[in-house]
N, C-alpha and C positions, 0 to 999 in steps of 0.2 A: 774375843775376836782377834786372830793373829794378823800381824802385819804381812800383806802380801810381798813386801819387797824383801823379807828376810830369805836369805838363801840357806840351803843346806850344807853344813860343813862336813865334806866328804873326810874320812880318815886320812891323815897325811897331808891335809892342807891346812893352811892357817890364813886368817884373814887378816889385811893391812887396811888401815883407815887413812885416807888421804883426804885433803882439802881440795875442792874444785869449785871455784866461783863461791867461795864461803859456806859450802854445804859438804858435809861428811860424805865420802864415797868409799865403799868396801870395794877392795880388791882381792881376787883369790890369788894367793902365791902358793905355787906348787912345792913340793919337797923335792928333791935331786932324783929321787926314784921313781917320780910319777912322770911318765910320759905317754901319750901327749897330756898336757894341762888342760883342764876343761877349757873348751872355746878354742882350742888349737887345733890344726888340720891333722888327722889322723894320715891321710896321704903324704903328708910332709914326712913323715917318720917311718912309713912303710915302704915308699917309693920315691926317696929325696930326689933322685935324678930327674925323673920325668916330671915330678911336682915342680922342679926348677925350671925346666923347659915351659911347663904349663904356665908358671908366673910370669916368665919373660915375655911369651906370645901374648898372653892376656893382657899385661901391662902395654905393650907396643898397639894393640889394638885399641885399648881405651885411650892412649895419647894421640894416636893418629886420628882416631874418630873426632876426639875433642877438638884437635887442630882443625879439620876440615869443617866441623861446625862452627869454630870461631872466624875461619875465614868466610863462611857463608853468611853470619849475621854482622860482619864487622863493615859491611859497606864497600868492600872493594868491588870494583865493576867486573861483572862477570862475563861481558863480551870482550874482554883483554884476555888475548891467548895465554901470556903467562899464568894468569890467575886460573884460567880453565886446565891447563896442563897441570899445575900445581895441585888442584883439587882431584885431577884424575889419577896422578901417582900417589896421593893421599888415600884415595880410595882403593886403590890397588895394593898398598901396605896395609890398610884396614881390613880388607876382605882376606888376604893372605894369612895375616895373624890371626884372624877370627878361624879360618881353616885348621891352622896348626894348633889353635888352643883347643878346638872340638877334637882334632885327632890325638892330642895329649890327654885330654880329659877322658876319652874313650879307652883309650890305652890303659890308662890307671884304674879303671872301674871294671872292665871286662875281665872275666876269668883267663887265665893264661891258656888254656886249651882252645877257648873260643877265639881269642886274640891271634894266637899261631895260625889259625885256619884262616883268619880275615887279613893277615898281614899282606898278603899277594895283592888283594884288593886296593888296601890303602896306598900301597907302593905305587900301583898303576894309576890311581886317582892322583897321587901327589905328583907323579912324572907329567901326567896330561895337564894338570894346573900350572907347573913349572913352565912347560912349552907355551901354554896359552898365556902365561903373565908376561914371558919374554917376548912374545909376538906384540902385545898390547903395548910393553914398554918400548919396544923398538919403534912402533908407529908412533907413539906419542913423542919419543925423542926426535925422530927424523921430521914429524911436523913443526916441532919447536924449532929445530935447527934450520929448517926452510923458510920458516916465518921470521927468523932472525936475519937471513941473508937478504931478504927483500927489504 
């Protein structure tokens, strides 16, 4: 019976053995002519500009949502206005970056003829979102400044 952990060696690849916590770990090392290497994103090679924007917005979404969760479980008083304002701004950043992540992801995987026809719709939705986000941010900031004056 063969070991199920043995991987197939694709032509042009070589295996490199390293130690991790005392156990041998095999890592696939690609030759210079093989792109993408197994396990790497194909879209990072085919559409690198949009993939970079996708990663930035996705990372922003993850970090801001993690910060909101950390604030919620850390024991800060939720009846304090500054904490409530901070959580609201954090959620605005999270939802906005999630929307951008969705848009960049859709843009990378949608065929060009279909994407070109739907660009107008995405632009309108993005403009509406920016206006709504601006209104929410304005109201939140005005409430914070009004609270600071009293």
